[in-house]
MOPAC internal coordinates of N, CA, C and O (Angstrom, degrees):
PM7 1SCF
backbone

  N    0.0000 0     0.00 0     0.00 0    0    0    0
  C    1.4469 1     0.00 0     0.00 0    1    0    0
  C    1.5306 1   107.62 1     0.00 0    2    1    0
  O    1.2310 1   120.72 1   -49.90 1    3    2    1
  N    1.3077 1   116.22 1   130.10 1    3    2    1
  C    1.4640 1   120.03 1  -178.17 1    5    3    2
  C    1.5322 1   110.27 1   -73.00 1    6    5    3
  O    1.2310 1   120.16 1   -22.84 1    7    6    5
  N    1.3276 1   117.29 1   157.16 1    7    6    5
  C    1.4740 1   119.81 1   179.60 1    9    7    6
  C    1.5202 1   112.75 1   -58.77 1   10    9    7
  O    1.2310 1   120.21 1   143.75 1   11   10    9
  N    1.3228 1   117.21 1   -36.25 1   11   10    9
  C    1.4722 1   119.42 1   179.62 1   13   11   10
  C    1.5286 1   110.89 1   -66.27 1   14   13   11
  O    1.2310 1   120.32 1   137.55 1   15   14   13
  N    1.3260 1   116.99 1   -42.45 1   15   14   13
  C    1.4610 1   120.35 1   178.41 1   17   15   14
  C    1.5258 1   110.52 1   -65.99 1   18   17   15
  O    1.2310 1   120.49 1   142.13 1   19   18   17
  N    1.3229 1   116.67 1   -37.87 1   19   18   17
  C    1.4566 1   121.01 1   177.91 1   21   19   18
  C    1.5258 1   110.54 1   -64.38 1   22   21   19
  O    1.2310 1   120.43 1   139.77 1   23   22   21
  N    1.3329 1   116.78 1   -40.23 1   23   22   21
  C    1.4661 1   120.68 1   176.99 1   25   23   22
  C    1.5242 1   111.03 1   -59.10 1   26   25   23
  O    1.2310 1   120.71 1   135.10 1   27   26   25
  N    1.3361 1   116.25 1   -44.90 1   27   26   25
  C    1.4577 1   119.95 1  -179.78 1   29   27   26
  C    1.5291 1   111.14 1   -67.26 1   30   29   27
  O    1.2310 1   120.12 1   144.74 1   31   30   29
  N    1.3160 1   117.38 1   -35.26 1   31   30   29
  C    1.4630 1   120.46 1   177.78 1   33   31   30
  C    1.5234 1   110.59 1   -65.40 1   34   33   31
  O    1.2310 1   120.62 1   138.65 1   35   34   33
  N    1.3196 1   116.42 1   -41.35 1   35   34   33
  C    1.4691 1   120.24 1   178.56 1   37   35   34
  C    1.5224 1   110.56 1   -66.58 1   38   37   35
  O    1.2310 1   120.08 1   136.32 1   39   38   37
  N    1.3178 1   117.46 1   -43.68 1   39   38   37
  C    1.4675 1   120.88 1   177.63 1   41   39   38
  C    1.5273 1   110.31 1   -59.87 1   42   41   39
  O    1.2310 1   120.54 1   135.68 1   43   42   41
  N    1.3271 1   116.58 1   -44.32 1   43   42   41
  C    1.4657 1   120.29 1   178.56 1   45   43   42
  C    1.5118 1   112.36 1   -62.43 1   46   45   43
  O    1.2310 1   120.16 1   139.20 1   47   46   45
  N    1.3234 1   117.30 1   -40.80 1   47   46   45
  C    1.4577 1   120.83 1   179.13 1   49   47   46
  C    1.5240 1   111.46 1   -65.97 1   50   49   47
  O    1.2310 1   120.35 1   137.44 1   51   50   49
  N    1.3253 1   116.94 1   -42.56 1   51   50   49
  C    1.4675 1   120.63 1   178.32 1   53   51   50
  C    1.5243 1   110.64 1   -62.84 1   54   53   51
  O    1.2310 1   120.34 1   136.28 1   55   54   53
  N    1.3262 1   116.95 1   -43.72 1   55   54   53
  C    1.4695 1   120.16 1   178.34 1   57   55   54
  C    1.5262 1   111.27 1   -64.88 1   58   57   55
  O    1.2310 1   120.21 1   141.85 1   59   58   57
  N    1.3243 1   117.21 1   -38.15 1   59   58   57
  C    1.4626 1   121.09 1   177.78 1   61   59   58
  C    1.5324 1   110.55 1   -62.87 1   62   61   59
  O    1.2310 1   120.46 1   135.26 1   63   62   61
  N    1.3210 1   116.72 1   -44.74 1   63   62   61
  C    1.4689 1   120.83 1   179.33 1   65   63   62
  C    1.5220 1   110.40 1   -65.12 1   66   65   63
  O    1.2310 1   120.37 1   135.49 1   67   66   65
  N    1.3369 1   116.90 1   -44.51 1   67   66   65
  C    1.4644 1   120.41 1   178.93 1   69   67   66
  C    1.5310 1   110.89 1   -61.44 1   70   69   67
  O    1.2310 1   120.19 1   138.87 1   71   70   69
  N    1.3125 1   117.25 1   -41.13 1   71   70   69
  C    1.4664 1   120.68 1   177.29 1   73   71   70
  C    1.5179 1   111.77 1   -63.68 1   74   73   71
  O    1.2310 1   120.53 1   140.83 1   75   74   73
  N    1.3165 1   116.59 1   -39.17 1   75   74   73
  C    1.4651 1   120.00 1   177.63 1   77   75   74
  C    1.5136 1   112.15 1   -64.59 1   78   77   75
  O    1.2310 1   120.51 1   139.27 1   79   78   77
  N    1.3257 1   116.64 1   -40.73 1   79   78   77
  C    1.4631 1   120.06 1   178.30 1   81   79   78
  C    1.5204 1   110.60 1   -66.03 1   82   81   79
  O    1.2310 1   120.26 1   135.93 1   83   82   81
  N    1.3332 1   117.10 1   -44.07 1   83   82   81
  C    1.4647 1   119.99 1   177.79 1   85   83   82
  C    1.5267 1   111.60 1   -63.71 1   86   85   83
  O    1.2310 1   120.53 1   140.80 1   87   86   85
  N    1.3243 1   116.59 1   -39.20 1   87   86   85
  C    1.4674 1   120.17 1   177.24 1   89   87   86
  C    1.5157 1   112.04 1   -63.32 1   90   89   87
  O    1.2310 1   120.40 1   136.90 1   91   90   89
  N    1.3202 1   116.85 1   -43.10 1   91   90   89
  C    1.4594 1   120.40 1   178.17 1   93   91   90
  C    1.5217 1   110.76 1   -64.39 1   94   93   91
  O    1.2310 1   120.29 1   139.71 1   95   94   93
  N    1.3352 1   117.06 1   -40.29 1   95   94   93
  C    1.4575 1   121.44 1   178.30 1   97   95   94
  C    1.5308 1   110.53 1   -62.60 1   98   97   95
  O    1.2310 1   120.54 1   137.07 1   99   98   97
  N    1.3373 1   116.58 1   -42.93 1   99   98   97
  C    1.4637 1   120.70 1   177.72 1  101   99   98
  C    1.5266 1   111.06 1   -62.15 1  102  101   99
  O    1.2310 1   120.14 1   134.21 1  103  102  101
  N    1.3234 1   117.33 1   -45.79 1  103  102  101
  C    1.4638 1   120.07 1   179.94 1  105  103  102
  C    1.5278 1   111.53 1   -63.85 1  106  105  103
  O    1.2310 1   120.53 1   143.14 1  107  106  105
  N    1.3344 1   116.60 1   -36.86 1  107  106  105
  C    1.4606 1   121.06 1   177.36 1  109  107  106
  C    1.5256 1   110.38 1   -61.43 1  110  109  107
  O    1.2310 1   120.43 1   134.51 1  111  110  109
  N    1.3389 1   116.79 1   -45.49 1  111  110  109
  C    1.4671 1   120.14 1  -179.85 1  113  111  110
  C    1.5247 1   111.70 1   -71.50 1  114  113  111
  O    1.2310 1   119.93 1   147.17 1  115  114  113
  N    1.3249 1   117.73 1   -32.83 1  115  114  113
  C    1.4660 1   119.69 1   177.26 1  117  115  114
  C    1.5252 1   110.80 1   -66.20 1  118  117  115
  O    1.2310 1   120.76 1   138.81 1  119  118  117
  N    1.3302 1   116.16 1   -41.19 1  119  118  117
  C    1.4602 1   120.41 1   176.92 1  121  119  118
  C    1.5191 1   109.99 1   -64.58 1  122  121  119
  O    1.2310 1   120.34 1   141.53 1  123  122  121
  N    1.3127 1   116.95 1   -38.47 1  123  122  121
  C    1.4538 1   121.56 1   177.75 1  125  123  122
  C    1.5283 1   110.98 1   -62.39 1  126  125  123
  O    1.2310 1   120.34 1   139.23 1  127  126  125
  N    1.3293 1   116.95 1   -40.77 1  127  126  125
  C    1.4652 1   120.92 1   178.63 1  129  127  126
  C    1.5262 1   110.97 1   -63.50 1  130  129  127
  O    1.2310 1   120.95 1   136.95 1  131  130  129
  N    1.3163 1   115.79 1   -43.05 1  131  130  129
  C    1.4653 1   119.16 1   179.42 1  133  131  130
  C    1.5225 1   111.67 1   -65.81 1  134  133  131
  O    1.2310 1   121.09 1   150.79 1  135  134  133
  N    1.3243 1   115.51 1   -29.21 1  135  134  133
  C    1.4627 1   120.66 1  -178.14 1  137  135  134
  C    1.5238 1   111.96 1   -76.89 1  138  137  135
  O    1.2310 1   120.06 1   139.63 1  139  138  137
  N    1.3507 1   117.48 1   -40.37 1  139  138  137
  C    1.4544 1   117.69 1  -173.57 1  141  139  138
  C    1.5085 1   116.66 1  -150.91 1  142  141  139
  O    1.2310 1   119.69 1  -165.33 1  143  142  141
  N    1.3061 1   118.20 1    14.67 1  143  142  141
  C    1.4554 1   120.69 1   177.47 1  145  143  142
  C    1.5213 1   113.02 1    79.57 1  146  145  143
  O    1.2310 1   121.65 1    14.66 1  147  146  145
  N    1.3492 1   114.44 1  -165.34 1  147  146  145
  C    1.4629 1   119.76 1  -173.85 1  149  147  146
  C    1.5218 1   112.76 1   -67.36 1  150  149  147
  O    1.2310 1   120.19 1   149.87 1  151  150  149
  N    1.3333 1   117.25 1   -30.13 1  151  150  149
  C    1.4637 1   119.51 1   178.18 1  153  151  150
  C    1.5307 1   110.19 1   -63.26 1  154  153  151
  O    1.2310 1   120.50 1   137.17 1  155  154  153
  N    1.3113 1   116.65 1   -42.83 1  155  154  153
  C    1.4668 1   121.05 1   178.74 1  157  155  154
  C    1.5285 1   111.06 1   -67.88 1  158  157  155
  O    1.2310 1   120.22 1   143.83 1  159  158  157
  N    1.3375 1   117.18 1   -36.17 1  159  158  157
  C    1.4672 1   120.86 1   177.63 1  161  159  158
  C    1.5224 1   109.57 1   -62.24 1  162  161  159
  O    1.2310 1   120.16 1   135.91 1  163  162  161
  N    1.3190 1   117.29 1   -44.09 1  163  162  161
  C    1.4620 1   120.83 1  -179.80 1  165  163  162
  C    1.5256 1   111.06 1   -61.68 1  166  165  163
  O    1.2310 1   120.19 1   134.80 1  167  166  165
  N    1.3169 1   117.24 1   -45.20 1  167  166  165
  C    1.4624 1   121.43 1   179.71 1  169  167  166
  C    1.5294 1   110.42 1   -63.24 1  170  169  167
  O    1.2310 1   120.43 1   132.97 1  171  170  169
  N    1.3197 1   116.79 1   -47.03 1  171  170  169
  C    1.4631 1   120.33 1  -178.85 1  173  171  170
  C    1.5277 1   112.14 1   -68.47 1  174  173  171
  O    1.2310 1   120.11 1   146.50 1  175  174  173
  N    1.3367 1   117.39 1   -33.50 1  175  174  173
  C    1.4664 1   120.71 1   177.40 1  177  175  174
  C    1.5269 1   109.97 1   -64.52 1  178  177  175
  O    1.2310 1   120.53 1   133.65 1  179  178  177
  N    1.3197 1   116.60 1   -46.35 1  179  178  177
  C    1.4667 1   120.84 1   178.44 1  181  179  178
  C    1.5204 1   110.01 1   -61.95 1  182  181  179
  O    1.2310 1   120.22 1   137.69 1  183  182  181
  N    1.3136 1   117.18 1   -42.31 1  183  182  181
  C    1.4601 1   121.28 1   178.62 1  185  183  182
  C    1.5313 1   111.18 1   -62.42 1  186  185  183
  O    1.2310 1   120.30 1   135.20 1  187  186  185
  N    1.3230 1   117.02 1   -44.80 1  187  186  185
  C    1.4647 1   120.92 1  -179.10 1  189  187  186
  C    1.5233 1   111.12 1   -64.45 1  190  189  187
  O    1.2310 1   120.03 1   136.78 1  191  190  189
  N    1.3254 1   117.55 1   -43.22 1  191  190  189
  C    1.4602 1   120.98 1   178.98 1  193  191  190
  C    1.5256 1   110.16 1   -64.37 1  194  193  191
  O    1.2310 1   120.29 1   138.45 1  195  194  193
  N    1.3246 1   117.05 1   -41.55 1  195  194  193
  C    1.4649 1   120.40 1   179.32 1  197  195  194
  C    1.5311 1   110.89 1   -62.05 1  198  197  195
  O    1.2310 1   120.32 1   137.13 1  199  198  197
  N    1.3184 1   116.99 1   -42.87 1  199  198  197
  C    1.4666 1   120.40 1   179.45 1  201  199  198
  C    1.5296 1   110.66 1   -64.91 1  202  201  199
  O    1.2310 1   120.10 1   137.23 1  203  202  201
  N    1.3345 1   117.42 1   -42.77 1  203  202  201
  C    1.4637 1   120.41 1   178.29 1  205  203  202
  C    1.5311 1   111.61 1   -63.47 1  206  205  203
  O    1.2310 1   120.29 1   139.37 1  207  206  205
  N    1.3304 1   117.05 1   -40.63 1  207  206  205
  C    1.4672 1   120.09 1   177.66 1  209  207  206
  C    1.5221 1   111.19 1   -65.67 1  210  209  207
  O    1.2310 1   120.47 1   138.28 1  211  210  209
  N    1.3220 1   116.71 1   -41.72 1  211  210  209
  C    1.4592 1   120.43 1   178.45 1  213  211  210
  C    1.5241 1   110.67 1   -62.50 1  214  213  211
  O    1.2310 1   120.32 1   136.82 1  215  214  213
  N    1.3184 1   117.00 1   -43.18 1  215  214  213
  C    1.4615 1   121.33 1   177.77 1  217  215  214
  C    1.5311 1   110.22 1   -61.16 1  218  217  215
  O    1.2310 1   120.57 1   134.54 1  219  218  217
  N    1.3312 1   116.52 1   -45.46 1  219  218  217
  C    1.4560 1   120.45 1   179.46 1  221  219  218
  C    1.5184 1   112.36 1   -62.34 1  222  221  219
  O    1.2310 1   120.46 1   137.42 1  223  222  221
  N    1.3202 1   116.74 1   -42.58 1  223  222  221
  C    1.4582 1   120.06 1   179.43 1  225  223  222
  C    1.5247 1   111.89 1   -65.61 1  226  225  223
  O    1.2310 1   119.94 1   141.82 1  227  226  225
  N    1.3228 1   117.72 1   -38.18 1  227  226  225
  C    1.4659 1   119.07 1   177.99 1  229  227  226
  C    1.5215 1   110.64 1   -67.63 1  230  229  227
  O    1.2310 1   119.74 1   143.47 1  231  230  229
  N    1.3197 1   118.10 1   -36.53 1  231  230  229
  C    1.4695 1   120.66 1   177.05 1  233  231  230
  C    1.5282 1   110.69 1   -65.59 1  234  233  231
  O    1.2310 1   120.42 1   137.43 1  235  234  233
  N    1.3258 1   116.81 1   -42.57 1  235  234  233
  C    1.4634 1   120.19 1   178.68 1  237  235  234
  C    1.5221 1   109.97 1   -62.84 1  238  237  235
  O    1.2310 1   120.50 1   135.77 1  239  238  237
  N    1.3265 1   116.64 1   -44.23 1  239  238  237
  C    1.4622 1   120.70 1   179.86 1  241  239  238
  C    1.5301 1   110.72 1   -62.87 1  242  241  239
  O    1.2310 1   120.21 1   135.65 1  243  242  241
  N    1.3266 1   117.20 1   -44.35 1  243  242  241
  C    1.4595 1   120.87 1   179.56 1  245  243  242
  C    1.5290 1   111.11 1   -62.78 1  246  245  243
  O    1.2310 1   120.64 1   134.35 1  247  246  245
  N    1.3330 1   116.38 1   -45.65 1  247  246  245
  C    1.4654 1   119.95 1   179.96 1  249  247  246
  C    1.5240 1   111.21 1   -63.89 1  250  249  247
  O    1.2310 1   120.32 1   143.51 1  251  250  249
  N    1.3319 1   117.00 1   -36.49 1  251  250  249
  C    1.4597 1   120.44 1   177.32 1  253  251  250
  C    1.5289 1   110.56 1   -64.08 1  254  253  251
  O    1.2310 1   120.37 1   137.18 1  255  254  253
  N    1.3300 1   116.89 1   -42.82 1  255  254  253
  C    1.4646 1   120.47 1   178.97 1  257  255  254
  C    1.5301 1   110.96 1   -63.90 1  258  257  255
  O    1.2310 1   120.20 1   139.18 1  259  258  257
  N    1.3054 1   117.23 1   -40.82 1  259  258  257
  C    1.4653 1   120.54 1   178.73 1  261  259  258
  C    1.5239 1   110.33 1   -63.94 1  262  261  259
  O    1.2310 1   120.25 1   137.58 1  263  262  261
  N    1.3223 1   117.14 1   -42.42 1  263  262  261
  C    1.4677 1   120.34 1   178.97 1  265  263  262
  C    1.5204 1   111.07 1   -63.89 1  266  265  263
  O    1.2310 1   120.04 1   142.21 1  267  266  265
  N    1.3269 1   117.53 1   -37.79 1  267  266  265
  C    1.4645 1   120.80 1   177.32 1  269  267  266
  C    1.5273 1   110.78 1   -63.60 1  270  269  267
  O    1.2310 1   120.49 1   138.09 1  271  270  269
  N    1.3289 1   116.67 1   -41.91 1  271  270  269
  C    1.4630 1   120.21 1   177.98 1  273  271  270
  C    1.5300 1   111.24 1   -64.63 1  274  273  271
  O    1.2310 1   120.22 1   138.35 1  275  274  273
  N    1.3219 1   117.19 1   -41.65 1  275  274  273
  C    1.4620 1   120.73 1   178.00 1  277  275  274
  C    1.5257 1   110.81 1   -63.24 1  278  277  275
  O    1.2310 1   120.88 1   137.45 1  279  278  277
  N    1.3300 1   115.91 1   -42.55 1  279  278  277
  C    1.4541 1   120.23 1   179.66 1  281  279  278
  C    1.5331 1   110.44 1   -63.45 1  282  281  279
  O    1.2310 1   120.40 1   138.88 1  283  282  281
  N    1.3362 1   116.83 1   -41.12 1  283  282  281
  C    1.4602 1   120.83 1   178.50 1  285  283  282
  C    1.5281 1   110.86 1   -65.60 1  286  285  283
  O    1.2310 1   120.24 1   140.25 1  287  286  285
  N    1.3242 1   117.15 1   -39.75 1  287  286  285
  C    1.4599 1   120.61 1   179.25 1  289  287  286
  C    1.5298 1   111.04 1   -66.31 1  290  289  287
  O    1.2310 1   120.69 1   142.04 1  291  290  289
  N    1.3358 1   116.28 1   -37.96 1  291  290  289
  C    1.4648 1   119.61 1   178.75 1  293  291  290
  C    1.5245 1   111.79 1   -66.36 1  294  293  291
  O    1.2310 1   120.36 1   149.68 1  295  294  293
  N    1.3118 1   116.92 1   -30.32 1  295  294  293
  C    1.4687 1   120.80 1  -179.23 1  297  295  294
  C    1.5238 1   111.21 1   -87.78 1  298  297  295
  O    1.2310 1   119.46 1   178.07 1  299  298  297
  N    1.2942 1   118.64 1    -1.93 1  299  298  297
  C    1.4518 1   121.96 1   177.03 1  301  299  298
  C    1.5091 1   113.44 1    77.98 1  302  301  299
  O    1.2310 1   119.82 1  -152.64 1  303  302  301
  N    1.3202 1   117.95 1    27.36 1  303  302  301
  C    1.4711 1   122.94 1   178.27 1  305  303  302
  C    1.5304 1   112.25 1    53.46 1  306  305  303
  O    1.2310 1   120.60 1  -132.82 1  307  306  305
  N    1.3233 1   116.47 1    47.18 1  307  306  305
  C    1.4671 1   120.40 1   179.15 1  309  307  306
  C    1.4903 1   111.96 1   -74.21 1  310  309  307
  O    1.2310 1   120.10 1   180.00 1  311  310  309

């Protein structure tokens, strides 16, 4: 597979995953609306965004810690 074709395959996969996440988010909010109207949608939207932000922050923190360990290992633990 040529690098250009591989690039397009990766772009397509990323877009497919992003579309799936957006679709799931839409279905979650639609179910919330059916359950309790716009008030419930607002509460669930805030909850979903908070959970996504928390997940993102923990990933950033974890990746930062791993990079610090790698940097320390490269310097020989001086």
